[in-house]
C-alpha positions in Angstrom: 61.3 84.1 -12.5 62.5 80.9 -14.1 65.8 82.4 -15.3 66.6 83.7 -11.8 65.9 80.3 -10.3 67.9 78.4 -12.9 70.9 80.8 -12.4 70.7 80.2 -8.6 70.5 76.4 -9.1 73.5 76.5 -11.5 75.5 78.5 -9.0 74.7 75.9 -6.3 75.9 73.2 -8.7 79.1 75.1 -9.4 79.5 75.5 -5.6 79.4 71.7 -5.2 82.0 71.2 -7.8 84.3 73.7 -6.2 83.6 72.3 -2.7 85.0 68.9 -3.7 88.4 70.6 -3.9 88.3 72.4 -0.6 88.9 69.4 1.7 92.1 67.5 2.6 93.2 65.4 -0.3 91.6 67.9 -2.7 88.5 65.8 -3.1 85.7 64.0 -1.2 85.5 60.3 -1.0 82.0 60.6 -2.3 81.8 60.4 -6.1 78.3 61.3 -7.1 77.6 61.0 -10.8 77.5 64.4 -12.3 74.1 63.7 -13.9 72.6 63.0 -10.5 73.8 66.4 -9.3 72.5 68.0 -12.5 69.1 66.4 -11.9 69.0 68.1 -8.5 69.2 71.5 -10.2 66.0 70.8 -12.3 63.5 73.5 -11.9 60.2 72.1 -10.5 57.2 72.5 -12.8 54.6 72.6 -10.0 54.8 74.8 -6.9 51.6 75.2 -5.0 52.9 78.1 -2.9 51.7 76.4 0.3 54.0 73.5 1.0 56.7 73.3 3.7 58.5 70.6 1.6 59.8 72.8 -1.2 63.3 73.1 0.0 63.8 69.3 -0.4 62.6 69.2 -4.0 66.2 69.1 -5.3 66.8 66.0 -3.2 63.7 64.4 -4.7 65.3 64.7 -8.1 68.6 63.4 -6.7 66.9 60.4 -5.1 65.1 59.4 -8.2 68.3 59.8 -10.3 70.5 57.7 -7.9 68.0 55.2 -6.6 65.8 54.7 -9.7 62.9 53.4 -7.6 60.9 50.6 -9.2 58.0 51.6 -7.0 57.6 54.8 -5.0 54.9 55.5 -2.4 54.2 58.7 -0.5 52.1 58.8 2.7 50.6 62.3 3.1 50.6 64.3 0.0 48.4 67.4 0.7 49.1 70.0 -1.9 51.4 67.6 -3.9 54.6 69.7 -4.2 56.8 66.8 -3.0 54.9 64.1 -4.9 54.8 66.0 -8.2 58.6 66.6 -7.9 59.2 62.9 -7.6 56.9 62.3 -10.6 58.6 65.0 -12.7 62.0 63.5 -11.9 60.8 60.1 -13.1 59.7 61.7 -16.4 62.8 63.8 -16.9 65.1 60.9 -16.1 63.1 58.3 -18.0 62.5 56.4 -14.8 58.8 56.0 -14.9 57.5 53.2 -12.6 54.4 52.7 -10.5 54.1 55.7 -8.2 51.3 56.1 -5.6 50.3 59.1 -3.5 48.2 58.1 -0.5 46.2 60.6 1.5 42.6 61.1 2.7 42.8 64.7 1.5 40.7 65.7 4.5 43.6 67.0 6.7 44.6 66.3 10.3 45.4 68.2 13.5 48.8 69.2 12.1 48.0 70.0 8.5 44.6 71.4 9.4 41.3 70.4 7.9 40.4 71.2 4.3 37.8 70.3 1.6 37.9 68.4 -1.7 39.1 71.5 -3.6 42.7 70.7 -2.6 42.6 67.2 -4.3 40.7 68.6 -7.3 43.4 71.2 -7.8 46.1 68.7 -7.6 44.4 66.4 -10.1 44.4 69.2 -12.7 48.2 69.2 -12.5 48.9 65.5 -11.9 46.6 63.5 -14.1 47.5 65.0 -17.4 51.3 64.9 -16.8 51.8 61.8 -14.7 48.5 59.8 -14.9 50.0 57.1 -17.1 52.3 55.7 -14.3 51.1 57.5 -11.2 47.9 57.4 -9.1 46.4 59.5 -6.4 44.8 57.2 -3.8 42.3 58.7 -1.5 42.6 56.3 1.5 43.8 55.8 5.0 47.4 54.6 5.2 46.7 51.4 7.0 43.9 50.5 4.5 46.1 51.3 1.5 49.0 49.1 2.8 46.9 46.0 2.2 47.1 46.7 -1.6 50.9 46.3 -1.7 53.0 43.2 -1.8 55.7 42.6 0.8 59.2 43.8 -0.3 57.8 45.7 -3.3 58.6 49.4 -2.5 62.0 50.9 -3.2 61.3 54.4 -2.0 58.8 55.5 0.7 58.1 59.0 1.9 56.3 59.3 5.2 54.7 62.8 5.8 51.4 62.1 7.5 50.3 63.0 11.0 53.5 63.9 12.9 52.9 62.7 16.4 55.4 60.1 17.7 52.7 57.4 17.9 51.3 58.1 14.4 54.7 58.2 12.6 55.9 55.1 14.4 52.8 53.2 13.5 53.3 54.3 9.8 56.9 53.1 9.9 56.1 49.7 11.4 53.1 49.1 9.2 55.0 49.8 5.9 58.5 48.5 6.8 57.6 44.9 5.7 56.6 46.3 2.3 60.1 47.8 1.7 62.4 46.0 -0.8 66.0 45.0 -0.5 66.8 48.5 -2.0 64.4 50.2 0.4 64.9 53.8 1.5 62.4 55.7 3.7 62.2 59.5 3.9 60.8 61.3 7.0 59.9 64.9 6.9 60.0 67.4 9.8 62.7 65.6 11.7 63.9 68.9 13.1 60.5 70.1 14.4 60.2 69.8 18.2 57.2 72.0 19.0 53.8 71.0 20.4 53.2 67.2 19.9 55.4 66.7 16.9 57.3 63.5 17.5 59.1 62.6 14.2 62.4 63.8 15.8 62.0 61.3 18.6 61.4 58.3 16.3 64.2 59.5 14.1 66.7 59.4 17.1 65.7 55.8 17.7 66.0 54.8 14.0 69.4 56.3 13.3 70.8 54.0 15.9 69.5 51.0 14.0 69.9 51.9 10.3 72.2 53.7 8.0 70.9 57.3 7.7 71.5 60.9 6.6 69.9 63.9 8.1 69.1 67.2 6.4 68.4 70.2 8.8 67.0 72.7 6.4 63.4 72.8 5.4 62.2 71.6 8.8 64.5 68.6 8.5 64.4 65.5 6.3 65.6 62.1 7.4 66.9 59.6 4.9 66.9 56.0 6.2 68.4 53.0 4.5 66.3 49.9 5.4 67.3 47.7 2.5 70.4 45.5 2.3 71.1 46.2 -1.4 70.8 49.9 -1.8 72.6 51.1 -5.0 76.0 52.5 -4.3 75.1 55.7 -6.2 72.6 56.4 -3.4 74.1 54.4 -0.6 77.3 56.4 -0.4 75.2 59.3 1.0 74.3 57.1 4.0 78.0 56.3 4.6 79.7 59.7 4.2 82.0 61.3 6.8 81.0 64.2 8.9 83.0 66.6 6.7 81.4 65.2 3.5 77.9 65.2 5.2 78.3 68.9 5.9 79.2 69.7 2.3 76.2 67.7 1.0 73.9 69.5 3.5 75.2 72.8 2.4 74.7 71.9 -1.3 71.1 70.8 -0.9 70.3 73.7 1.5 71.5 76.1 -1.2 69.5 74.3 -3.9 66.5 74.2 -1.6 66.7 77.9 -0.9 66.7 78.5 -4.7 63.4 76.6 -4.9 62.0 78.5 -1.9 63.0 81.7 -3.5 61.1 80.6 -6.6 58.0 80.2 -4.5 58.5 83.7 -3.0 59.0 85.1 -6.5 55.8 83.4 -7.6 53.9 84.9 -4.8 55.4 88.3 -5.5 54.5 88.1 -9.2 51.0 86.9 -8.3 50.6 89.9 -6.0 52.0 92.2 -8.7 49.6 90.8 -11.2 46.7 91.2 -8.8 47.7 94.8 -8.1 48.1 95.5 -11.9 44.7 94.0 -12.6 43.2 96.1 -9.8 44.8 99.2 -11.3 43.5 98.4 -14.8 40.0 97.9 -13.4 40.3 101.2 -11.5 41.5 103.0 -14.6 38.6 101.5 -16.6 36.2 102.6 -13.9 37.7 106.0 -13.9 37.4 106.3 -17.7 33.8 105.0 -17.5 33.1 107.5 -14.7 34.6 110.3 -16.8 32.4 109.3 -19.8 29.4 109.2 -17.6 30.2 112.6 -16.1 30.6 114.1 -19.6 27.3 112.6 -20.7 25.5 113.7 -17.6 27.0 117.3 -17.5 24.5 118.8 -20.0 21.6 117.2 -18.2 23.0 118.4 -14.9 23.3 121.9 -16.2 19.7 121.8 -17.5 18.6 120.6 -14.1 20.5 123.3 -12.3 18.8 125.9 -14.6 15.4 124.6 -14.0 16.1 124.5 -10.3 17.2 128.1 -10.4 14.0 129.1 -12.2 11.9 127.2 -9.8 13.7 128.9 -6.9 13.1 132.3 -8.5 9.4 131.5 -9.0 9.1 130.3 -5.4 10.7 133.4 -4.1 8.4 135.6 -6.3 5.3 133.8 -5.2 6.4 133.9 -1.6 7.0 137.7 -1.8 3.6 138.2 -3.5 1.9 135.9 -1.0 3.5 137.8 1.9 2.3 141.1 0.4 -1.2 139.8 0.0 -1.2 138.5 3.5 -0.1 142.0 4.7 -2.9 143.7 2.8 -5.5 141.2 4.1 -4.2 141.6 7.6 -4.5 145.4 7.4 -8.0 145.1 6.0 -9.0 142.6 8.6 -7.6 144.7 11.4 -9.5 147.8 10.0 -12.8 145.8 9.8 -12.3 144.5 13.4 -11.6 148.1 14.6 -14.7 149.4 12.9 -16.8 146.6 14.3 -15.4 147.2 17.7 -16.1 150.9 17.5 -19.7 150.3 16.2 -20.3 147.7 19.0 -19.0 150.2 21.5 -21.3 152.9 20.2 -24.3 150.6 20.2 -23.5 149.5 23.8 -23.3 153.1 24.9 -26.6 154.0 23.2 -28.3 150.9 24.8 -27.0 151.9 28.1 -28.4 155.4 27.7 -31.8 153.9 26.7 -31.8 151.7 29.7 -31.1 154.6 32.0 -33.9 156.6 30.4 -36.3 153.7 30.6 -35.3 153.1 34.2 -36.0 156.8 35.0 -39.4 156.6 33.3 -40.2 153.4 35.2 -39.4 155.0 38.5 -41.6 158.0 37.6 -44.5 155.7 36.6 -44.1 153.9 40.0 -44.3 157.2 41.7 -47.4 158.2 40.0 -49.0 154.9 40.7 -48.3 155.2 44.4 -49.8 158.7 44.4 -52.9 157.5 42.6 -53.4 154.5 45.0 -53.1 156.8 48.0 -55.5 159.4 46.6 -59.0 159.8 48.2 -60.8 159.2 44.9 -59.0 155.9 44.5 -59.9 154.8 47.9 -63.6 156.0 47.5 -64.0 154.1 44.3 -62.6 150.9 45.7 -66.0 149.3 46.3 -67.0 150.0 42.8 -63.9 148.3 41.4 -64.6 145.3 43.5 -68.1 144.9 42.2 
């Protein structure tokens, strides 16, 4: 990835050199030191992958190279891409000076709210590399301003809450702290959606101060508020429209190279994640295969036992069904015999009843005959006595 980005940055550098010969008179009035342009092609060491400022990182290197700020302050740092670029430029160019990043690291309505992990991650990068001359100050902007002397800041980057009222308040609060070499940067000067208002303040300021406006990367405004800005930087604020267009094209190309680096980083991270997932999947597949091989004999034994059990169940079932059939037939035969015996007994009892009934009728007949006989009547008195 680094080689691709560096080649793109070098091509942009070569484009600038060629561009100086493409205008009337074969050169631009501007005469940037070649080292300052080379600084702008430096590959940034830190890219969070989340910042909207990355396309202006080449200009951060250029600003440090040409302005050599004796004190730099950034208002609104978030992930730290812009701030770490300024710090890296100071180290590379040997221009270390007191640098301060000021932010609550809690977020706002434009950046969104976030937790302490963002600042913690930034510290892991910042403290070891730049902690000797730079500090991350967790504070509100107006509170932090009280810790700076008037006319002590050479370079100020305002990138906090982007409403018109907020950015105007930041500008007015920090303007007295700017030195005679003072330059202020405003990000998002080209954003006109929702309640973003940097563009509105910028239109007011460019009528009062020397300025330069970049339109790529959501817009970056460069405002000269000092009266003794070094010429190496000040000529940017005084260039003609033709020269301004060439400079804008140069830094837009450089910025796109950095943006491409972020895209490549994301792609590589995605590829690494995919590769790791594939490796894990292959490991799981191998593990699964080993497990299958280990389990297969046991599975075969289980299947054999299952088959034996099934055969035994079927045999028992068949025998049981046969036993049931035999018992059923025996029971049916016994029931039939009992029914036949009961029928015979019933018929015999019925015959006996008929016979007894006949005998009873006959006895009743004899009794009536005896009671009606003369001898029975004559002997009645004797029976009474």
